[in-house]
C-alpha positions as CSV (number, residue, x, y, z in Angstrom):
1,M,-17.9,59.4,55.9
2,T,-17.8,56.2,55.4
3,P,-14.3,54.5,56.2
4,V,-13.1,51.8,53.9
5,A,-10.2,49.7,56.2
6,H,-6.7,50.2,55.4
7,A,-4.1,47.6,54.3
8,G,-0.6,48.1,54.9
9,V,1.6,51.2,55.8
10,D,0.3,54.7,55.0
11,T,2.4,57.0,52.9
12,P,2.4,59.8,51.4
13,R,-0.1,61.1,49.1
14,R,-1.0,57.5,48.3
15,H,-4.3,57.9,49.7
16,V,-7.3,58.5,47.8
17,V,-10.8,60.0,48.7
18,L,-13.8,58.2,46.3
19,C,-17.0,61.1,46.4
20,T,-20.1,59.8,46.6
21,G,-23.6,60.7,47.4
22,V,-27.4,59.9,46.1
23,S,-27.7,58.2,43.1
24,S,-30.7,55.9,42.2
25,Y,-31.0,52.1,43.8
26,G,-27.1,53.2,45.1
27,V,-25.1,52.5,42.3
28,L,-22.5,55.7,42.9
29,S,-21.6,54.2,46.2
30,Y,-21.9,50.6,45.3
31,L,-19.0,51.7,42.5
32,S,-17.4,53.6,44.8
33,N,-17.0,51.3,47.1
34,D,-15.6,48.6,44.4
35,L,-13.1,51.4,43.5
36,A,-12.1,51.6,46.6
37,R,-11.6,47.9,47.8
38,A,-9.6,47.6,44.7
39,F,-7.3,50.6,45.7
40,I,-6.6,49.1,48.5
41,A,-5.2,46.1,47.1
42,A,-3.1,47.8,44.7
43,G,-1.0,49.2,47.9
44,Y,-3.2,52.3,48.8
45,T,-5.7,53.7,51.2
46,A,-8.7,54.6,50.3
47,E,-11.9,55.9,51.4
48,V,-15.2,56.6,50.7
49,L,-17.1,60.1,51.2
50,D,-20.5,60.3,51.1
51,L,-21.1,63.7,50.3
52,S,-24.6,63.7,51.0
53,R,-24.0,63.1,54.8
54,V,-21.3,65.2,55.9
55,A,-20.2,68.8,56.6
56,I,-18.2,69.4,53.0
57,P,-16.1,72.5,54.7
58,T,-14.9,70.2,57.5
59,E,-14.3,67.6,55.4
60,L,-11.9,69.5,53.4
61,R,-9.8,71.2,56.1
62,R,-9.6,67.3,57.5
63,L,-8.1,66.7,54.3
64,V,-5.9,69.6,54.6
65,V,-4.8,68.4,57.6
66,E,-3.7,65.1,57.2
67,D,-2.1,66.3,54.3
68,R,-1.8,62.9,52.9
69,T,-4.2,62.4,50.2
70,A,-2.6,61.6,46.5
71,F,-6.5,62.6,44.6
72,C,-9.9,62.4,44.9
73,C,-12.3,60.7,42.4
74,G,-15.7,60.6,41.9
75,F,-18.1,58.5,39.3
76,S,-20.0,60.3,36.8
77,G,-18.4,63.7,38.3
78,Y,-19.9,63.6,42.0
79,G,-18.4,66.3,44.3
80,A,-16.5,67.9,41.4
81,N,-18.0,71.3,41.4
82,I,-17.4,71.9,44.9
83,Q,-16.5,75.9,45.2
84,T,-14.9,77.7,47.9
85,S,-16.5,81.3,49.3
86,T,-14.1,82.6,46.2
87,G,-15.6,80.9,43.2
88,E,-12.5,78.6,43.3
89,T,-12.7,74.8,43.4
90,A,-11.9,73.1,46.2
91,Y,-9.4,71.1,44.3
92,D,-8.2,74.2,43.0
93,A,-7.5,75.4,46.5
94,L,-6.0,72.5,47.9
95,G,-3.8,71.5,45.2
96,I,-5.2,67.8,44.9
97,P,-6.4,66.6,41.8
98,Y,-9.9,65.5,41.0
99,V,-10.4,63.0,38.6
100,G,-14.4,62.3,37.4
101,L,-15.4,59.2,35.9
102,M,-17.8,60.3,33.4
103,L,-20.6,57.6,33.1
104,D,-23.2,59.7,30.8
105,N,-23.1,62.1,27.9
106,P,-21.5,65.8,29.1
107,T,-25.6,67.3,28.3
108,Y,-26.3,65.8,31.2
109,Y,-24.2,68.0,33.5
110,P,-23.0,70.7,31.5
111,A,-21.8,73.2,34.5
112,R,-19.7,70.5,35.7
113,H,-17.7,70.3,32.2
114,L,-18.3,74.3,31.5
115,T,-16.6,75.1,35.1
116,A,-13.0,76.4,34.8
117,S,-10.2,74.0,36.8
118,T,-6.3,73.4,37.0
119,Q,-7.0,70.4,39.3
120,T,-10.2,68.5,37.7
121,I,-9.8,66.0,35.3
122,F,-12.9,64.1,33.5
123,L,-12.2,60.7,31.8
124,H,-14.5,59.3,29.9
125,G,-16.2,55.6,29.2
126,D,-17.0,56.7,25.6
127,D,-15.2,58.8,23.2
128,G,-17.6,60.4,21.8
129,H,-18.9,61.9,25.4
130,H,-15.3,62.7,25.8
131,D,-15.1,65.0,22.0
132,V,-18.1,66.8,23.3
133,S,-16.5,67.6,26.5
134,V,-13.9,68.5,24.9
135,A,-15.8,70.8,22.8
136,I,-17.7,72.4,25.5
137,S,-15.0,72.8,28.3
138,P,-12.6,75.7,28.9
139,D,-8.9,76.0,27.3
140,G,-6.9,73.7,28.7
141,S,-8.8,71.4,30.8
142,H,-7.7,68.1,31.5
143,R,-9.7,65.9,29.3
144,G,-9.3,61.5,28.5
145,L,-10.9,58.1,28.6
146,F,-11.0,55.2,30.8
147,R,-12.5,51.8,30.5
148,L,-15.9,50.8,32.8
149,A,-14.5,47.9,34.9
150,C,-16.7,46.1,38.1
151,A,-15.6,43.6,40.6
152,P,-16.4,40.2,39.4
153,W,-18.9,37.9,40.6
154,T,-17.3,35.5,43.2
155,A,-20.1,33.2,43.5
156,P,-20.5,29.7,42.4
157,L,-21.4,30.6,38.6
158,A,-24.9,28.1,37.9
159,P,-24.4,26.2,34.3
160,L,-27.9,28.1,32.7
161,A,-30.0,25.4,31.7
162,L,-30.2,25.2,35.9
163,R,-31.2,29.2,36.5
164,S,-34.5,31.0,36.2
165,A,-36.1,30.7,32.9
166,T,-36.0,34.2,31.9
167,A,-34.6,37.2,30.9
168,V,-33.3,40.2,32.3
169,F,-33.7,43.9,31.4
170,A,-32.7,46.6,33.4
171,S,-33.6,49.8,32.6
172,K,-35.4,52.3,34.1
173,G,-38.3,52.3,31.4
174,G,-40.5,55.6,31.0
175,D,-43.5,56.3,28.8
176,P,-42.6,58.2,26.0
177,T,-46.0,59.7,25.8
178,A,-46.3,61.0,28.7
179,Y,-42.8,62.7,28.3
180,E,-43.7,64.2,25.2
181,Q,-46.4,66.2,26.7
182,L,-44.3,67.2,29.3
183,I,-41.9,68.7,26.5
184,R,-45.0,70.3,24.7
185,R,-45.9,71.9,28.1
186,T,-42.3,73.2,29.0
187,V,-40.6,73.9,26.2
188,D,-41.4,76.6,23.2
189,A,-42.4,75.7,19.7
190,A,-38.6,75.9,18.5
191,G,-37.1,73.7,21.2
192,V,-40.3,71.2,20.9
193,R,-39.5,71.1,17.3
194,L,-35.5,70.7,18.0
195,V,-35.8,67.9,20.2
196,F,-38.7,66.0,18.4
197,A,-36.6,65.9,15.2
198,V,-33.4,65.0,17.1
199,A,-35.5,61.9,18.9
200,D,-36.6,60.6,15.6
201,A,-33.2,61.0,14.2
202,L,-31.6,58.8,16.7
203,G,-35.1,56.1,16.2
204,A,-34.3,56.1,12.9
205,Q,-31.3,53.7,12.5
206,A,-31.0,50.3,14.6
207,A,-27.2,50.9,15.2
208,P,-26.3,53.5,18.0
209,Q,-25.1,57.5,16.8
210,R,-23.4,59.8,18.8
211,V,-26.0,62.1,19.9
212,W,-24.5,65.3,19.9
213,D,-23.2,64.3,16.3
214,V,-27.2,64.1,15.4
215,A,-28.2,67.3,17.3
216,W,-25.3,69.6,15.9
217,A,-27.0,68.0,12.1
218,H,-30.1,69.8,13.5
219,A,-29.2,72.9,15.0
220,P,-25.6,75.1,14.2
221,R,-22.2,74.8,16.4
222,G,-22.1,77.8,19.5
223,Q,-24.4,77.0,21.3
224,E,-22.9,74.6,23.8
225,A,-22.4,77.2,26.3
226,D,-25.9,77.7,27.0
227,A,-28.1,75.8,29.3
228,R,-30.8,76.1,27.4
229,W,-29.2,74.1,24.8
230,H,-28.3,71.2,26.8
231,T,-31.9,70.5,28.4
232,L,-33.0,70.3,24.5
233,V,-30.3,68.1,24.1
234,T,-31.1,66.0,27.2
235,H,-34.8,65.8,26.1
236,A,-34.4,64.6,22.8
237,D,-31.5,61.9,24.5
238,H,-33.7,60.6,27.3
239,L,-37.0,60.3,24.4
240,A,-35.5,58.6,21.8
241,R,-34.2,56.1,25.0
242,I,-37.1,55.5,26.6
243,R,-39.2,54.8,23.1
244,R,-36.7,52.8,22.1
245,A,-37.5,50.9,25.9
246,T,-41.0,50.7,25.3
247,A,-40.5,49.5,21.6
248,V,-38.3,46.4,23.3
249,A,-40.7,45.9,26.2
250,R,-43.9,45.5,23.3
251,A,-41.6,43.4,21.1
252,L,-41.2,40.8,24.2
253,G,-44.4,41.4,25.8
254,A,-45.0,37.4,25.1
255,L,-42.1,36.4,26.5
256,P,-40.7,35.4,30.5
257,V,-38.9,38.7,30.7
258,T,-38.1,40.5,34.4
259,F,-37.8,44.2,33.8
260,V,-35.9,45.9,36.9
261,G,-36.7,49.5,37.2
262,G,-39.7,51.6,37.8
263,E,-41.1,53.0,35.0
264,W,-43.1,50.3,32.9
265,A,-46.9,50.5,34.0
266,H,-47.7,52.1,30.3
267,V,-46.3,48.6,28.8
268,A,-47.2,46.4,31.7
269,P,-51.3,44.9,29.8
270,Q,-49.5,44.2,27.1
271,C,-46.3,41.8,28.7
272,T,-48.4,38.4,29.8
273,R,-45.7,36.7,30.9
274,A,-43.1,39.9,32.3
275,T,-42.2,40.3,35.7
276,F,-41.8,43.6,37.0
277,L,-39.6,45.1,39.5
278,P,-39.3,48.3,40.9
279,G,-36.1,50.3,41.2
280,T,-33.8,47.7,42.6
281,P,-30.2,47.9,44.5
282,L,-27.7,46.9,42.2
283,P,-26.4,44.1,44.2
284,E,-30.0,42.5,44.3
285,V,-29.4,43.2,40.2
286,R,-26.7,41.3,40.2
287,R,-28.1,38.8,42.3
288,L,-30.8,38.3,39.4
289,M,-28.8,38.4,36.8
290,A,-26.7,35.6,38.5
291,A,-29.9,33.6,38.4
292,S,-31.0,34.3,35.2
293,R,-30.4,32.6,31.8
294,V,-30.3,35.4,29.7
295,V,-29.4,39.1,30.7
296,L,-30.4,41.4,27.6
297,N,-28.9,45.0,27.0
298,V,-30.0,47.4,24.8
299,Q,-27.1,50.3,24.0
300,P,-27.7,53.8,24.1
301,G,-26.7,56.5,21.9
302,T,-23.1,55.7,22.7
303,T,-20.5,53.9,19.9
304,D,-17.5,53.7,21.5
305,S,-18.0,52.3,25.3
306,I,-19.6,49.0,26.8
307,H,-22.9,49.8,28.8
308,D,-22.6,48.3,32.8
309,R,-25.5,45.8,31.9
310,F,-23.6,43.9,29.1
311,L,-20.5,44.0,31.4
312,L,-22.6,43.0,34.3
313,G,-24.1,40.5,32.4
314,L,-20.7,39.1,31.3
315,H,-20.1,39.0,35.0
316,A,-22.6,37.0,36.2
317,G,-22.2,33.9,33.4
318,A,-25.3,34.8,31.7
319,A,-26.4,34.4,27.8
320,V,-25.9,37.7,26.9
321,V,-28.1,39.3,24.2
322,S,-27.0,42.5,22.7
323,D,-26.8,44.9,19.7
324,S,-23.1,46.1,19.4
325,N,-20.8,49.2,18.2
326,R,-17.3,49.7,17.1
327,F,-15.4,49.7,20.8
328,I,-17.9,46.5,21.7
329,D,-16.5,44.8,17.8
330,D,-12.9,45.9,18.8
331,A,-12.2,45.0,22.2
332,L,-14.6,41.8,23.0
333,G,-15.5,41.1,19.5
334,R,-19.1,39.2,19.0
335,D,-18.3,35.8,20.2
336,Q,-18.8,36.4,23.7
337,F,-22.4,37.0,23.4
338,V,-25.5,36.7,21.0
339,C,-25.1,39.7,19.1
340,W,-28.5,41.2,18.0
341,D,-29.0,43.4,14.6
342,G,-30.4,46.1,16.6
343,D,-33.8,45.4,15.1
344,V,-36.6,45.7,17.2
345,A,-39.0,43.6,14.9
346,T,-36.0,41.0,15.3
347,L,-35.3,40.6,18.7
348,A,-38.4,38.3,19.9
349,D,-37.2,36.0,17.8
350,C,-33.6,36.1,19.1
351,V,-34.2,36.4,22.7
352,A,-36.7,32.9,22.5
353,D,-34.4,31.5,20.6
354,T,-31.5,32.0,23.4
355,L,-34.1,31.1,26.0
356,R,-34.7,27.6,24.4
357,R,-30.8,26.7,23.7
358,A,-30.3,27.3,27.6
359,A,-33.2,25.7,28.2
360,S,-31.5,22.9,26.5
361,G,-27.8,22.7,28.1
362,D,-26.7,24.0,24.7
363,A,-23.1,23.4,25.1
364,A,-21.9,26.3,22.7
365,L,-24.2,28.5,24.2
366,Q,-22.8,27.5,27.9
367,A,-19.0,27.7,26.2
368,M,-20.0,31.3,25.0
369,A,-21.5,32.1,28.1
370,A,-18.1,31.3,29.7
371,R,-15.8,33.0,27.3
372,G,-18.0,36.0,27.9
373,T,-17.0,35.7,31.9
374,D,-13.6,35.2,31.6
375,A,-13.2,38.5,28.9
376,A,-14.9,40.8,31.4
377,R,-12.5,39.7,34.0
378,A,-9.4,39.6,31.8
379,H,-10.3,43.1,30.2
380,F,-12.7,45.0,32.4
381,A,-11.1,44.1,35.9
382,L,-10.7,47.1,38.3
383,D,-7.2,46.8,38.7
384,R,-7.0,47.9,35.3
385,L,-8.6,50.7,36.4
386,V,-6.3,51.8,39.3
387,H,-3.5,51.1,37.5
388,H,-5.0,53.5,34.6
389,L,-5.7,56.4,37.6
390,G,-2.4,56.3,38.8
391,A,-1.1,57.1,35.4
392,V,-3.7,59.5,34.8
393,V,-3.3,61.4,37.9
394,Q,1.5,61.0,37.4
395,A,0.8,62.6,33.7
396,H,-1.7,65.3,35.2
397,R,0.9,66.6,37.6
398,A,4.0,66.4,35.1
399,G,1.6,68.4,32.9
400,A,1.8,66.0,30.4
401,A,-0.6,64.1,27.6
402,L,-2.9,61.6,29.5
403,P,-2.5,58.8,28.7
404,D,-4.8,56.1,27.0
405,P,-6.5,53.4,28.8
406,D,-6.4,50.6,26.3
407,L,-2.7,51.1,26.7
408,T,-1.9,51.4,30.6
409,A,-4.4,48.4,30.8
410,A,-2.3,46.3,28.4
411,L,0.9,47.9,30.7
412,A,-0.6,46.6,34.2
413,A,-2.0,42.9,32.6
């Protein structure tokens, strides 16, 4: 257990337990500690419980004895499926709500959504992910929405012209040819046809598409409780993502781009001016973004959310180059970032022009970056998320509909 220092005086049911564990580059622990500090600032007490490092039954007994926990919470639903010896979820047994802040498509972790529980609440950062979770979850499951938030970058932000002359693209990457070979070796012929059909359809349009809408267009509904179905959709989604990431990398081969992630060897010979960094902890990625002129974001299969790359780039005061979607257009507009049309053929010119403008001290670009930082701090702040989570748990206990995150955020502002 990693305690987070308490602030103020404990009151009954004002304690929050944030569940975390092993994740790529420590992302979940980083986000959980940030959120814990925000809860403390709002008058709660909080702790971050690393479930990979503790005896879970012992910790559950401690929560019962202490009798002060308002709710448990975990990014990506970490810790949601802890069960007792009878098969009941731990949260149902304890009578303590668990709130999962779901960052990924439900098909990546279907068991978390298929498990019946009266105390588990899943909030999705993307409306499309929410709709899928509702479709595959047991009747009566509490499903809602939240808006991703992160702590602001507190160090002074240097002008773009004084920063490193690079564009940062933080993505794990991946070799699509190798992945296609893996699929053919491990999936039956019908499954291979479905995976490739869905991946091809996802890549056929520049604009982001909902993965499940595309999957349902290629296979009949009614298979959502089948683990094999989820595996195939996951394969298709991942293949589409790494195909796109590879196309982006090849398009930027002649530009000074810093790729942060571990699977770029297949494009390295073609990227003559690029820098390739291995998997890097999130605090280091944020420092790199704050020292760079441009942060590149490519929206995955999400139509109604903002990717963490985008949000972190805004907080870093960089000139963010990104494609857009419905949510970004509605929540931010296109005046806070350099909007790219999503066509890989136009990306190199867009990034090169943004780097040139940043190097020249372009006042309009600098003002745009400042507006982006202000917008991130105003609309995607952790205090808003804390307020929303409190309202969600209150509504859950009352058996009421879960609140809209945009409305509760407006009330908190």
